[in-house]
VOPAGU-2260 file (C-alpha; in pm, 1 decimal, decimal comma):
REM VOPAGU-2260
SITE   aa  ch    i         X         Y         Z
SITE  MET   A    0    5898,9   -1871,2    2296,5
SITE  LYS   A    1    5598,4   -1965,0    2508,3
SITE  ARG   A    2    5525,3   -2320,0    2567,7
SITE  GLU   A    3    5118,9   -2462,1    2633,2
SITE  ARG   A    4    4982,7   -2731,6    2610,0
SITE  LEU   A    5    4690,2   -2833,2    2409,8
SITE  PRO   A    6    4365,4   -2965,9    2533,7
SITE  ILE   A    7    4375,2   -3351,5    2550,8
SITE  LYS   A    8    4066,8   -3321,0    2272,8
SITE  THR   A    9    4250,9   -3153,4    2003,8
SITE  GLN   A   10    4579,4   -3438,6    2077,7
SITE  LEU   A   11    4309,7   -3667,1    2006,6
SITE  LYS   A   12    4179,9   -3505,8    1716,3
SITE  ILE   A   13    4515,3   -3470,5    1536,3
SITE  GLY   A   14    4639,3   -3822,8    1604,7
SITE  VAL   A   15    4351,0   -3947,9    1441,0
SITE  ALA   A   16    4316,0   -3737,3    1160,6
SITE  SER   A   17    4707,4   -3796,0    1107,5
SITE  GLY   A   18    4681,9   -4225,5    1159,3
SITE  LEU   A   19    4365,1   -4220,7     934,2
SITE  PHE   A   20    4551,5   -4072,4     663,0
SITE  PHE   A   21    4913,7   -4235,4     712,7
SITE  ALA   A   22    4723,2   -4577,0     712,1
SITE  VAL   A   23    4519,9   -4492,8     448,8
SITE  SER   A   24    4806,6   -4364,4     178,3
SITE  MET   A   25    4975,1   -4632,3     297,6
SITE  SER   A   26    4710,4   -4936,7     221,3
SITE  GLY   A   27    4665,4   -4718,3    -127,5
SITE  PHE   A   28    5052,4   -4783,8    -177,8
SITE  ASP   A   29    4959,6   -5161,7     -97,7
SITE  TYR   A   30    4730,0   -5150,9    -335,4
SITE  PHE   A   31    4938,0   -4996,7    -615,3
SITE  TYR   A   32    5151,8   -5252,3    -529,5
SITE  LYS   A   33    4919,3   -5552,3    -543,0
SITE  GLU   A   34    4964,4   -5655,3    -214,7
SITE  PRO   A   35    4645,4   -5794,8     -12,8
SITE  PHE   A   36    4505,8   -5534,4     215,9
SITE  SER   A   37    4533,4   -5592,3     560,6
SITE  ILE   A   38    4351,0   -5500,9     844,3
SITE  TYR   A   39    4624,0   -5593,2    1115,3
SITE  LYS   A   40    4877,7   -5355,5     899,4
SITE  PHE   A   41    4609,9   -5123,3     866,6
SITE  LEU   A   42    4502,0   -5071,6    1210,8
SITE  PHE   A   43    4925,9   -5121,3    1363,4
SITE  TYR   A   44    4974,4   -4844,0    1086,6
SITE  PHE   A   45    4667,2   -4608,7    1236,8
SITE  VAL   A   46    4758,1   -4642,6    1620,6
SITE  SER   A   47    5100,9   -4667,8    1600,4
SITE  PHE   A   48    5160,0   -4341,9    1377,0
SITE  GLY   A   49    4838,5   -4150,4    1534,1
SITE  LEU   A   50    4986,1   -4175,9    1871,1
SITE  LEU   A   51    5331,8   -4072,5    1758,5
SITE  MET   A   52    5185,8   -3793,1    1604,1
SITE  ALA   A   53    4948,4   -3662,5    1923,1
SITE  ILE   A   54    5274,1   -3720,8    2118,0
SITE  SER   A   55    5453,3   -3527,9    1902,5
SITE  PHE   A   56    5191,4   -3227,0    1912,3
SITE  ARG   A   57    5087,4   -3240,4    2220,8
SITE  TYR   A   58    5223,7   -2895,9    2305,8
SITE  LYS   A   59    5197,5   -2529,7    2096,2
SITE  TYR   A   60    5466,1   -2271,4    2088,5
SITE  THR   A   61    5376,5   -1947,7    2036,4
SITE  LYS   A   62    5609,8   -1628,5    2012,4
SITE  GLU   A   63    5612,4   -1384,3    2341,9
């Protein structure tokens, strides 16, 4: 398999999209269990999960 690096713009899009999805999902989960909304928890989820996903998906693998 051939490994090539994705452009930084694509990595940022992946990180923002996945981080936002995860943070909104976790906020909805907290709302369902009647916990108050915390902007700090939301930002922590957004940044940490988004950064983790951006690092995880920085390479594109293609078959030769």
